[in-house]
Structures are given as C-alpha cells and as structure tokens.
ChimeraX commands (.cxc) that place a marker at each C-alpha (Angstrom):
marker #1 position -0.06,0.08,0.15 radius 0.5
marker #1 position 1.30,3.36,-0.27 radius 0.5
marker #1 position 1.51,6.63,2.18 radius 0.5
marker #1 position 0.84,9.86,0.55 radius 0.5
marker #1 position 2.34,13.20,1.95 radius 0.5
marker #1 position 1.35,16.87,1.73 radius 0.5
marker #1 position 2.53,20.12,2.71 radius 0.5
marker #1 position -0.42,22.56,3.92 radius 0.5
marker #1 position 2.30,25.53,4.43 radius 0.5
marker #1 position 3.98,25.60,1.17 radius 0.5
marker #1 position 1.73,27.26,-1.61 radius 0.5
marker #1 position 2.61,28.78,-4.48 radius 0.5
marker #1 position -0.34,29.28,-6.16 radius 0.5
marker #1 position -4.20,28.33,-7.08 radius 0.5
marker #1 position -3.63,24.93,-9.16 radius 0.5
marker #1 position -3.32,21.41,-8.33 radius 0.5
marker #1 position 0.88,21.47,-8.89 radius 0.5
marker #1 position 1.02,24.61,-6.65 radius 0.5
marker #1 position -1.49,23.86,-3.95 radius 0.5
marker #1 position -1.77,20.72,-2.02 radius 0.5
marker #1 position -4.80,21.90,-0.34 radius 0.5
marker #1 position -6.53,21.84,-4.11 radius 0.5
marker #1 position -4.40,18.42,-4.77 radius 0.5
marker #1 position -5.86,16.65,-2.10 radius 0.5
marker #1 position -9.23,17.40,-2.57 radius 0.5
marker #1 position -8.96,15.84,-6.40 radius 0.5
marker #1 position -6.77,13.17,-5.00 radius 0.5
marker #1 position -9.74,12.14,-2.70 radius 0.5
marker #1 position -11.59,12.14,-5.70 radius 0.5
marker #1 position -9.23,9.71,-7.59 radius 0.5
marker #1 position -8.90,7.33,-4.72 radius 0.5
marker #1 position -12.68,6.90,-4.45 radius 0.5
marker #1 position -12.82,6.18,-8.40 radius 0.5
marker #1 position -10.23,3.92,-8.16 radius 0.5
marker #1 position -12.21,2.11,-5.73 radius 0.5
marker #1 position -9.41,2.88,-2.96 radius 0.5
marker #1 position -10.00,3.45,0.78 radius 0.5
marker #1 position -8.26,5.78,3.16 radius 0.5
marker #1 position -7.15,3.98,6.32 radius 0.5
marker #1 position -5.46,5.76,9.35 radius 0.5
marker #1 position -1.51,5.66,9.21 radius 0.5
marker #1 position -1.56,3.80,12.70 radius 0.5
marker #1 position -3.36,1.08,10.77 radius 0.5
marker #1 position -0.14,0.50,8.78 radius 0.5
marker #1 position 2.05,0.41,11.86 radius 0.5
marker #1 position -0.64,-2.15,13.46 radius 0.5
marker #1 position -0.15,-4.37,10.03 radius 0.5
marker #1 position 3.70,-4.23,10.51 radius 0.5
marker #1 position 3.52,-5.16,14.20 radius 0.5
marker #1 position 1.20,-8.07,13.82 radius 0.5
marker #1 position -1.84,-6.39,15.36 radius 0.5
marker #1 position -3.81,-5.78,12.53 radius 0.5
marker #1 position -4.25,-8.82,9.24 radius 0.5
marker #1 position -2.30,-7.20,6.38 radius 0.5
marker #1 position -5.10,-8.30,4.04 radius 0.5
marker #1 position -7.13,-5.51,5.63 radius 0.5
marker #1 position -4.79,-2.83,3.75 radius 0.5
marker #1 position -5.37,-4.22,0.69 radius 0.5
marker #1 position -6.82,-1.54,-1.75 radius 0.5
marker #1 position -6.01,1.39,1.02 radius 0.5
marker #1 position -3.84,4.24,1.08 radius 0.5
marker #1 position -2.91,6.16,4.27 radius 0.5
marker #1 position -2.41,10.31,4.37 radius 0.5
marker #1 position 0.17,12.26,6.47 radius 0.5
marker #1 position 1.06,15.77,6.40 radius 0.5
marker #1 position 4.46,17.54,7.42 radius 0.5
marker #1 position 5.26,20.22,9.59 radius 0.5
marker #1 position 2.21,21.11,11.72 radius 0.5
marker #1 position 1.17,24.42,9.97 radius 0.5
marker #1 position -2.38,25.68,10.97 radius 0.5
marker #1 position -3.04,24.91,7.54 radius 0.5
marker #1 position -3.44,21.46,8.27 radius 0.5
marker #1 position -6.63,22.25,10.34 radius 0.5
marker #1 position -7.83,25.63,10.49 radius 0.5
marker #1 position -10.12,26.74,7.40 radius 0.5
marker #1 position -9.86,30.12,6.02 radius 0.5
marker #1 position -6.55,31.31,6.71 radius 0.5
marker #1 position -4.80,33.75,4.37 radius 0.5
marker #1 position -1.55,32.22,3.12 radius 0.5
marker #1 position 0.69,35.49,1.69 radius 0.5
marker #1 position -0.90,36.75,-1.63 radius 0.5
marker #1 position -2.49,33.25,-2.28 radius 0.5
marker #1 position -5.63,34.44,-0.05 radius 0.5
marker #1 position -7.78,32.26,2.50 radius 0.5
marker #1 position -7.04,28.29,2.08 radius 0.5
marker #1 position -9.23,25.19,3.23 radius 0.5
marker #1 position -7.13,23.22,5.86 radius 0.5
marker #1 position -6.37,19.73,4.90 radius 0.5
marker #1 position -8.59,18.24,7.56 radius 0.5
marker #1 position -11.61,20.66,6.13 radius 0.5
marker #1 position -10.79,18.70,2.72 radius 0.5
marker #1 position -10.90,15.21,4.32 radius 0.5
marker #1 position -13.61,15.96,6.48 radius 0.5
marker #1 position -15.68,17.01,3.53 radius 0.5
marker #1 position -14.89,13.85,1.62 radius 0.5
marker #1 position -15.78,11.56,4.32 radius 0.5
marker #1 position -19.42,13.43,4.69 radius 0.5
marker #1 position -20.10,12.63,1.01 radius 0.5
marker #1 position -19.80,8.60,2.18 radius 0.5
marker #1 position -19.51,8.45,5.46 radius 0.5
marker #1 position -19.97,4.56,6.14 radius 0.5
marker #1 position -17.87,3.57,3.55 radius 0.5
marker #1 position -15.00,6.10,4.73 radius 0.5
marker #1 position -15.56,5.59,8.28 radius 0.5
marker #1 position -12.06,5.01,9.00 radius 0.5
marker #1 position -10.37,7.72,7.19 radius 0.5
marker #1 position -7.97,10.01,8.76 radius 0.5
marker #1 position -4.78,12.33,8.33 radius 0.5
marker #1 position -1.50,12.13,10.28 radius 0.5
marker #1 position 0.05,15.17,11.03 radius 0.5
marker #1 position 3.71,15.47,12.07 radius 0.5
marker #1 position 4.66,18.06,14.29 radius 0.5
marker #1 position 7.96,20.02,15.14 radius 0.5
marker #1 position 7.51,20.30,18.82 radius 0.5
marker #1 position 9.70,23.30,20.31 radius 0.5
marker #1 position 7.63,26.20,20.68 radius 0.5
marker #1 position 10.69,28.66,20.17 radius 0.5
marker #1 position 11.55,27.01,16.89 radius 0.5
marker #1 position 8.15,27.18,15.48 radius 0.5
marker #1 position 7.95,30.72,16.35 radius 0.5
marker #1 position 11.14,31.39,14.49 radius 0.5
marker #1 position 10.17,29.50,11.64 radius 0.5
marker #1 position 7.01,31.39,11.52 radius 0.5
marker #1 position 8.55,34.66,11.35 radius 0.5
marker #1 position 11.28,33.87,8.78 radius 0.5
marker #1 position 9.82,31.19,6.70 radius 0.5
marker #1 position 5.87,32.03,6.52 radius 0.5
marker #1 position 4.47,35.44,7.48 radius 0.5
marker #1 position 5.03,36.18,11.06 radius 0.5
marker #1 position 1.20,35.59,11.65 radius 0.5
marker #1 position 1.53,32.68,14.05 radius 0.5
marker #1 position 0.62,29.83,11.40 radius 0.5
marker #1 position 3.09,27.67,13.42 radius 0.5
marker #1 position 0.95,27.72,16.72 radius 0.5
marker #1 position -0.17,24.92,18.48 radius 0.5
marker #1 position -3.28,26.09,19.93 radius 0.5
marker #1 position -4.89,23.84,17.22 radius 0.5
marker #1 position -3.53,20.43,18.01 radius 0.5
marker #1 position -6.06,19.20,20.67 radius 0.5
marker #1 position -9.25,20.10,18.75 radius 0.5
marker #1 position -8.09,18.77,15.71 radius 0.5
marker #1 position -6.96,15.37,17.57 radius 0.5
marker #1 position -10.46,15.72,19.02 radius 0.5
marker #1 position -12.37,15.50,15.73 radius 0.5
marker #1 position -10.97,12.07,15.28 radius 0.5
marker #1 position -9.85,12.39,11.69 radius 0.5
marker #1 position -6.44,13.81,12.59 radius 0.5
marker #1 position -3.63,11.99,14.30 radius 0.5
marker #1 position -0.09,13.69,15.61 radius 0.5
marker #1 position 3.23,12.44,14.81 radius 0.5
marker #1 position 6.94,13.10,15.99 radius 0.5
marker #1 position 8.61,15.11,13.34 radius 0.5
marker #1 position 11.83,15.96,15.52 radius 0.5
marker #1 position 12.22,19.13,18.03 radius 0.5
marker #1 position 13.14,21.86,15.85 radius 0.5
marker #1 position 13.39,20.07,12.33 radius 0.5
marker #1 position 17.24,20.98,12.74 radius 0.5
marker #1 position 16.25,24.01,10.61 radius 0.5
marker #1 position 18.88,26.28,8.81 radius 0.5
marker #1 position 17.45,29.30,10.17 radius 0.5
marker #1 position 18.00,28.31,13.75 radius 0.5
marker #1 position 21.26,28.87,15.78 radius 0.5
marker #1 position 23.59,26.41,16.47 radius 0.5
marker #1 position 23.55,24.02,19.39 radius 0.5
marker #1 position 26.65,24.39,20.61 radius 0.5
marker #1 position 26.74,21.98,23.55 radius 0.5
marker #1 position 26.11,19.29,20.68 radius 0.5
marker #1 position 28.00,20.78,17.70 radius 0.5
marker #1 position 24.83,19.92,15.41 radius 0.5
marker #1 position 25.47,21.20,12.23 radius 0.5
marker #1 position 21.94,23.24,11.17 radius 0.5
marker #1 position 20.19,22.34,7.90 radius 0.5
marker #1 position 20.74,18.73,7.61 radius 0.5
marker #1 position 18.91,16.08,9.80 radius 0.5
marker #1 position 22.13,13.70,8.49 radius 0.5
marker #1 position 23.83,15.50,11.04 radius 0.5
marker #1 position 21.97,13.82,13.75 radius 0.5
marker #1 position 24.59,10.88,14.16 radius 0.5
marker #1 position 25.17,10.09,17.88 radius 0.5
marker #1 position 23.05,9.29,21.28 radius 0.5
marker #1 position 22.88,13.10,22.56 radius 0.5
marker #1 position 21.82,14.53,19.28 radius 0.5
marker #1 position 19.25,12.23,18.66 radius 0.5
marker #1 position 17.67,12.70,22.29 radius 0.5
marker #1 position 17.75,16.05,21.68 radius 0.5
marker #1 position 15.81,15.80,18.50 radius 0.5
marker #1 position 13.27,12.88,19.07 radius 0.5
marker #1 position 13.37,12.02,22.78 radius 0.5
marker #1 position 12.89,15.64,23.80 radius 0.5
marker #1 position 10.06,16.06,21.04 radius 0.5
marker #1 position 8.45,12.97,22.04 radius 0.5
marker #1 position 8.05,14.06,25.70 radius 0.5
marker #1 position 6.97,17.47,24.68 radius 0.5
marker #1 position 4.37,15.86,22.60 radius 0.5
marker #1 position 3.33,13.26,24.71 radius 0.5
marker #1 position 2.51,16.12,27.62 radius 0.5
marker #1 position 0.77,18.23,25.07 radius 0.5
marker #1 position -1.41,15.91,23.47 radius 0.5
marker #1 position -1.94,13.76,26.37 radius 0.5
marker #1 position -0.91,10.65,24.66 radius 0.5
marker #1 position 2.61,9.34,22.97 radius 0.5
marker #1 position 2.97,9.46,19.30 radius 0.5
marker #1 position 3.63,6.16,17.61 radius 0.5
marker #1 position 5.37,7.51,14.52 radius 0.5
marker #1 position 8.31,9.48,13.62 radius 0.5
marker #1 position 8.95,11.48,10.26 radius 0.5
marker #1 position 12.49,12.27,9.31 radius 0.5
marker #1 position 13.06,15.84,8.69 radius 0.5
marker #1 position 13.83,16.77,5.44 radius 0.5
marker #1 position 13.78,13.04,4.36 radius 0.5
marker #1 position 17.21,12.57,5.80 radius 0.5
marker #1 position 17.58,9.22,7.14 radius 0.5
marker #1 position 20.62,8.74,9.30 radius 0.5
marker #1 position 22.18,5.70,9.42 radius 0.5
marker #1 position 22.69,5.70,13.12 radius 0.5
marker #1 position 18.98,6.82,13.85 radius 0.5
marker #1 position 17.48,4.19,11.55 radius 0.5
marker #1 position 19.65,1.05,12.38 radius 0.5
marker #1 position 20.39,1.86,16.22 radius 0.5
marker #1 position 18.90,4.79,17.69 radius 0.5
marker #1 position 15.05,4.10,17.06 radius 0.5
marker #1 position 15.33,0.07,17.25 radius 0.5
marker #1 position 16.83,0.21,20.54 radius 0.5
marker #1 position 15.29,3.30,22.38 radius 0.5
marker #1 position 11.93,4.04,20.14 radius 0.5
marker #1 position 9.81,1.51,21.68 radius 0.5
marker #1 position 10.46,2.54,25.15 radius 0.5
marker #1 position 9.47,6.28,24.33 radius 0.5
marker #1 position 6.34,4.96,22.48 radius 0.5
marker #1 position 7.64,5.18,19.20 radius 0.5
marker #1 position 6.39,2.31,16.72 radius 0.5
marker #1 position 7.73,3.13,13.14 radius 0.5
marker #1 position 9.57,6.23,11.31 radius 0.5
marker #1 position 8.71,7.51,7.78 radius 0.5
marker #1 position 10.99,8.48,5.23 radius 0.5
marker #1 position 10.04,10.69,1.91 radius 0.5
marker #1 position 11.52,7.62,-0.47 radius 0.5
marker #1 position 8.45,6.71,-2.73 radius 0.5
marker #1 position 7.30,3.16,-2.92 radius 0.5
marker #1 position 5.23,0.66,-1.66 radius 0.5
marker #1 position 5.21,-0.35,2.23 radius 0.5
marker #1 position 5.15,-4.05,2.19 radius 0.5
marker #1 position 4.81,-6.53,5.08 radius 0.5
marker #1 position 8.51,-6.71,5.15 radius 0.5
marker #1 position 9.30,-3.32,4.91 radius 0.5
marker #1 position 11.73,-1.79,7.47 radius 0.5
marker #1 position 9.44,-0.05,9.80 radius 0.5
marker #1 position 12.07,2.55,10.81 radius 0.5
marker #1 position 12.29,3.62,7.22 radius 0.5
marker #1 position 8.86,3.28,5.88 radius 0.5
marker #1 position 8.40,4.83,2.53 radius 0.5
marker #1 position 5.93,7.82,1.61 radius 0.5
marker #1 position 5.21,9.66,-1.63 radius 0.5
marker #1 position 5.24,13.24,-1.47 radius 0.5
marker #1 position 2.66,15.42,-3.35 radius 0.5
marker #1 position 4.36,17.80,-6.04 radius 0.5
marker #1 position 7.57,15.52,-5.72 radius 0.5
marker #1 position 6.76,12.20,-6.92 radius 0.5
marker #1 position 3.33,13.10,-8.54 radius 0.5
marker #1 position 2.04,16.44,-9.82 radius 0.5
marker #1 position -1.02,15.79,-11.18 radius 0.5
marker #1 position -4.14,12.96,-10.90 radius 0.5
marker #1 position -2.99,11.03,-13.85 radius 0.5
marker #1 position 0.53,10.71,-12.32 radius 0.5
marker #1 position -0.87,9.78,-8.85 radius 0.5
marker #1 position -3.04,6.80,-10.56 radius 0.5
marker #1 position -0.30,5.57,-12.12 radius 0.5
marker #1 position 1.68,5.63,-8.85 radius 0.5
marker #1 position -0.86,3.94,-7.17 radius 0.5
marker #1 position -2.27,1.76,-9.64 radius 0.5
marker #1 position 1.26,0.49,-10.40 radius 0.5
marker #1 position 2.55,-3.27,-9.73 radius 0.5
marker link #1:1,2 radius 0.2
marker link #1:2,3 radius 0.2
marker link #1:3,4 radius 0.2
marker link #1:4,5 radius 0.2
marker link #1:5,6 radius 0.2
marker link #1:6,7 radius 0.2
marker link #1:7,8 radius 0.2
marker link #1:8,9 radius 0.2
marker link #1:9,10 radius 0.2
marker link #1:10,11 radius 0.2
marker link #1:11,12 radius 0.2
marker link #1:12,13 radius 0.2
marker link #1:13,14 radius 0.2
marker link #1:14,15 radius 0.2
marker link #1:15,16 radius 0.2
marker link #1:16,17 radius 0.2
marker link #1:17,18 radius 0.2
marker link #1:18,19 radius 0.2
marker link #1:19,20 radius 0.2
marker link #1:20,21 radius 0.2
marker link #1:21,22 radius 0.2
marker link #1:22,23 radius 0.2
marker link #1:23,24 radius 0.2
marker link #1:24,25 radius 0.2
marker link #1:25,26 radius 0.2
marker link #1:26,27 radius 0.2
marker link #1:27,28 radius 0.2
marker link #1:28,29 radius 0.2
marker link #1:29,30 radius 0.2
marker link #1:30,31 radius 0.2
marker link #1:31,32 radius 0.2
marker link #1:32,33 radius 0.2
marker link #1:33,34 radius 0.2
marker link #1:34,35 radius 0.2
marker link #1:35,36 radius 0.2
marker link #1:36,37 radius 0.2
marker link #1:37,38 radius 0.2
marker link #1:38,39 radius 0.2
marker link #1:39,40 radius 0.2
marker link #1:40,41 radius 0.2
marker link #1:41,42 radius 0.2
marker link #1:42,43 radius 0.2
marker link #1:43,44 radius 0.2
marker link #1:44,45 radius 0.2
marker link #1:45,46 radius 0.2
marker link #1:46,47 radius 0.2
marker link #1:47,48 radius 0.2
marker link #1:48,49 radius 0.2
marker link #1:49,50 radius 0.2
marker link #1:50,51 radius 0.2
marker link #1:51,52 radius 0.2
marker link #1:52,53 radius 0.2
marker link #1:53,54 radius 0.2
marker link #1:54,55 radius 0.2
marker link #1:55,56 radius 0.2
marker link #1:56,57 radius 0.2
marker link #1:57,58 radius 0.2
marker link #1:58,59 radius 0.2
marker link #1:59,60 radius 0.2
marker link #1:60,61 radius 0.2
marker link #1:61,62 radius 0.2
marker link #1:62,63 radius 0.2
marker link #1:63,64 radius 0.2
marker link #1:64,65 radius 0.2
marker link #1:65,66 radius 0.2
marker link #1:66,67 radius 0.2
marker link #1:67,68 radius 0.2
marker link #1:68,69 radius 0.2
marker link #1:69,70 radius 0.2
marker link #1:70,71 radius 0.2
marker link #1:71,72 radius 0.2
marker link #1:72,73 radius 0.2
marker link #1:73,74 radius 0.2
marker link #1:74,75 radius 0.2
marker link #1:75,76 radius 0.2
marker link #1:76,77 radius 0.2
marker link #1:77,78 radius 0.2
marker link #1:78,79 radius 0.2
marker link #1:79,80 radius 0.2
marker link #1:80,81 radius 0.2
marker link #1:81,82 radius 0.2
marker link #1:82,83 radius 0.2
marker link #1:83,84 radius 0.2
marker link #1:84,85 radius 0.2
marker link #1:85,86 radius 0.2
marker link #1:86,87 radius 0.2
marker link #1:87,88 radius 0.2
marker link #1:88,89 radius 0.2
marker link #1:89,90 radius 0.2
marker link #1:90,91 radius 0.2
marker link #1:91,92 radius 0.2
marker link #1:92,93 radius 0.2
marker link #1:93,94 radius 0.2
marker link #1:94,95 radius 0.2
marker link #1:95,96 radius 0.2
marker link #1:96,97 radius 0.2
marker link #1:97,98 radius 0.2
marker link #1:98,99 radius 0.2
marker link #1:99,100 radius 0.2
marker link #1:100,101 radius 0.2
marker link #1:101,102 radius 0.2
marker link #1:102,103 radius 0.2
marker link #1:103,104 radius 0.2
marker link #1:104,105 radius 0.2
marker link #1:105,106 radius 0.2
marker link #1:106,107 radius 0.2
marker link #1:107,108 radius 0.2
marker link #1:108,109 radius 0.2
marker link #1:109,110 radius 0.2
marker link #1:110,111 radius 0.2
marker link #1:111,112 radius 0.2
marker link #1:112,113 radius 0.2
marker link #1:113,114 radius 0.2
marker link #1:114,115 radius 0.2
marker link #1:115,116 radius 0.2
marker link #1:116,117 radius 0.2
marker link #1:117,118 radius 0.2
marker link #1:118,119 radius 0.2
marker link #1:119,120 radius 0.2
marker link #1:120,121 radius 0.2
marker link #1:121,122 radius 0.2
marker link #1:122,123 radius 0.2
marker link #1:123,124 radius 0.2
marker link #1:124,125 radius 0.2
marker link #1:125,126 radius 0.2
marker link #1:126,127 radius 0.2
marker link #1:127,128 radius 0.2
marker link #1:128,129 radius 0.2
marker link #1:129,130 radius 0.2
marker link #1:130,131 radius 0.2
marker link #1:131,132 radius 0.2
marker link #1:132,133 radius 0.2
marker link #1:133,134 radius 0.2
marker link #1:134,135 radius 0.2
marker link #1:135,136 radius 0.2
marker link #1:136,137 radius 0.2
marker link #1:137,138 radius 0.2
marker link #1:138,139 radius 0.2
marker link #1:139,140 radius 0.2
marker link #1:140,141 radius 0.2
marker link #1:141,142 radius 0.2
marker link #1:142,143 radius 0.2
marker link #1:143,144 radius 0.2
marker link #1:144,145 radius 0.2
marker link #1:145,146 radius 0.2
marker link #1:146,147 radius 0.2
marker link #1:147,148 radius 0.2
marker link #1:148,149 radius 0.2
marker link #1:149,150 radius 0.2
marker link #1:150,151 radius 0.2
marker link #1:151,152 radius 0.2
marker link #1:152,153 radius 0.2
marker link #1:153,154 radius 0.2
marker link #1:154,155 radius 0.2
marker link #1:155,156 radius 0.2
marker link #1:156,157 radius 0.2
marker link #1:157,158 radius 0.2
marker link #1:158,159 radius 0.2
marker link #1:159,160 radius 0.2
marker link #1:160,161 radius 0.2
marker link #1:161,162 radius 0.2
marker link #1:162,163 radius 0.2
marker link #1:163,164 radius 0.2
marker link #1:164,165 radius 0.2
marker link #1:165,166 radius 0.2
marker link #1:166,167 radius 0.2
marker link #1:167,168 radius 0.2
marker link #1:168,169 radius 0.2
marker link #1:169,170 radius 0.2
marker link #1:170,171 radius 0.2
marker link #1:171,172 radius 0.2
marker link #1:172,173 radius 0.2
marker link #1:173,174 radius 0.2
marker link #1:174,175 radius 0.2
marker link #1:175,176 radius 0.2
marker link #1:176,177 radius 0.2
marker link #1:177,178 radius 0.2
marker link #1:178,179 radius 0.2
marker link #1:179,180 radius 0.2
marker link #1:180,181 radius 0.2
marker link #1:181,182 radius 0.2
marker link #1:182,183 radius 0.2
marker link #1:183,184 radius 0.2
marker link #1:184,185 radius 0.2
marker link #1:185,186 radius 0.2
marker link #1:186,187 radius 0.2
marker link #1:187,188 radius 0.2
marker link #1:188,189 radius 0.2
marker link #1:189,190 radius 0.2
marker link #1:190,191 radius 0.2
marker link #1:191,192 radius 0.2
marker link #1:192,193 radius 0.2
marker link #1:193,194 radius 0.2
marker link #1:194,195 radius 0.2
marker link #1:195,196 radius 0.2
marker link #1:196,197 radius 0.2
marker link #1:197,198 radius 0.2
marker link #1:198,199 radius 0.2
marker link #1:199,200 radius 0.2
marker link #1:200,201 radius 0.2
marker link #1:201,202 radius 0.2
marker link #1:202,203 radius 0.2
marker link #1:203,204 radius 0.2
marker link #1:204,205 radius 0.2
marker link #1:205,206 radius 0.2
marker link #1:206,207 radius 0.2
marker link #1:207,208 radius 0.2
marker link #1:208,209 radius 0.2
marker link #1:209,210 radius 0.2
marker link #1:210,211 radius 0.2
marker link #1:211,212 radius 0.2
marker link #1:212,213 radius 0.2
marker link #1:213,214 radius 0.2
marker link #1:214,215 radius 0.2
marker link #1:215,216 radius 0.2
marker link #1:216,217 radius 0.2
marker link #1:217,218 radius 0.2
marker link #1:218,219 radius 0.2
marker link #1:219,220 radius 0.2
marker link #1:220,221 radius 0.2
marker link #1:221,222 radius 0.2
marker link #1:222,223 radius 0.2
marker link #1:223,224 radius 0.2
marker link #1:224,225 radius 0.2
marker link #1:225,226 radius 0.2
marker link #1:226,227 radius 0.2
marker link #1:227,228 radius 0.2
marker link #1:228,229 radius 0.2
marker link #1:229,230 radius 0.2
marker link #1:230,231 radius 0.2
marker link #1:231,232 radius 0.2
marker link #1:232,233 radius 0.2
marker link #1:233,234 radius 0.2
marker link #1:234,235 radius 0.2
marker link #1:235,236 radius 0.2
marker link #1:236,237 radius 0.2
marker link #1:237,238 radius 0.2
marker link #1:238,239 radius 0.2
marker link #1:239,240 radius 0.2
marker link #1:240,241 radius 0.2
marker link #1:241,242 radius 0.2
marker link #1:242,243 radius 0.2
marker link #1:243,244 radius 0.2
marker link #1:244,245 radius 0.2
marker link #1:245,246 radius 0.2
marker link #1:246,247 radius 0.2
marker link #1:247,248 radius 0.2
marker link #1:248,249 radius 0.2
marker link #1:249,250 radius 0.2
marker link #1:250,251 radius 0.2
marker link #1:251,252 radius 0.2
marker link #1:252,253 radius 0.2
marker link #1:253,254 radius 0.2
marker link #1:254,255 radius 0.2
marker link #1:255,256 radius 0.2
marker link #1:256,257 radius 0.2
marker link #1:257,258 radius 0.2
marker link #1:258,259 radius 0.2
marker link #1:259,260 radius 0.2
marker link #1:260,261 radius 0.2
marker link #1:261,262 radius 0.2
marker link #1:262,263 radius 0.2
marker link #1:263,264 radius 0.2
marker link #1:264,265 radius 0.2
marker link #1:265,266 radius 0.2
marker link #1:266,267 radius 0.2
marker link #1:267,268 radius 0.2
marker link #1:268,269 radius 0.2
marker link #1:269,270 radius 0.2
marker link #1:270,271 radius 0.2
marker link #1:271,272 radius 0.2
view
C-alpha cells in the first residue's frame, strides 16, 4: 500500500501542482474512483506489528502531512498573496461526509515540530509572521477523530536556527543527527513534549527533510524508540509499504515531488 504526504504550508498558487489543498481534494476524488480506501497511518503500523491482518490494507492508502502548520486544520487562513485556504483536515472531512459509512476509517496524520521557540522562529522567517505554526489547534483537531499526530523532531534541525553549541549539531541537515545525544535532543525531547501536550505518546516519527541517518534508523530507533512509544518511522522515499518493509524507514510519496497531477498519482497507485 502507499502512504501519501502533503505540505499545507507550502503554497505557490491556486492550481493542483502549486497547492496541496487543491491537490488533496482532487486526489480524494481519484482515490474513490479507483475504488481505494483511506485508512489511518496507525493501521499500517499495526499491520506491520501483527496487530492487524495485512489483508485489511489491500486497496487502501494512508494520508500524512508534515510540519504542523495551522493550515493543516484551520480553514480560511490567509496564505501570503494567495488568499484564504481550506485546511487539509477540512478537505478530508468534506470527503468523508459524502459517504460516511464507506469512509469511516479515514484520517490524516500530521507530523509536528515540537519546540515552541523553533516554531515561532520559523513562523517569523519562513512564513508570514502570522502565528501559522502555533499549537492552539492541536487538541481540537485531535478530538475530531480525523487527525492524528506524529513526531517530526524537536526543531527540524532547521537552517534558520542557531547552532546547538553543546552538541555541535550542524543546522539544515538531519543527517547530522548521528549520535545518541543529538538523537535525544531531536527525537526523545520532542516525544516527551508532544506526549505531555497531546495527552498521548505519538507512535510515528517522520524524518525531517526526508534525511535518514543510518545511526538513527539502524541503532537509535530500534533500541530506544519502543520505550518512548515510537513504533515506526517514515521517510520521503516513494514506494509501497510491504509486510517485510523496515518499520524504521517506511516509504512515503510526496505531493508535487513524486506526482504532480491526478494522472501521475493514478499511475503511482496502480503500478505493480
């Protein structure tokens, strides 16, 4: 099965190939036309861990979005000069209402950047200084039952942030997270913050920038992840998740990167 990934906070215009809100609406129509279902990301993890039979995922896709901007869940927010946007959650809820019985399982997992200070800095320097990376919407979105949350690290190791001098953690590259102290800073610290804020521990981690440090994938997460509640980690490499996939490096296809039109997505979803 495929996991599809969107970015609500990266908008270049009003058309499919410029705007993931527009793309998600069209993609959900395509998913229905193809006779596919949307299942929670947790269903994929449960199947990999033997808590759900893999056959229940035949004909299914899962949906995720990255970075945790308010555009994920709050409709009508102005995005730069591109005007008000529907939220990804709102687009999904609208689709579910068309056929609630058949789409009862549908949900979207948003991978959150934990650090309030980092989110505030990114809001000022990378967005529009309109508080688009605040956390006030998280709990309300969680209560809808249509949005779950995952760990997208403490601060994305974003290039605009100052050097963490005590760790000598080079910014702008998640491959730099190559030892225990750096992984604790980026992953364990985020996990603890999100667990307290959300009232439950995220089970899924998404690698910032899609960078998968070998130390984190093969050593840190297999050894430390389960104790902190993490059960799987996700890349931005395209491909199907299969029963024998490495649960600490599961593929996700990214809108506007791995497909740029409904036809390209149809080809992706129907390929062997």
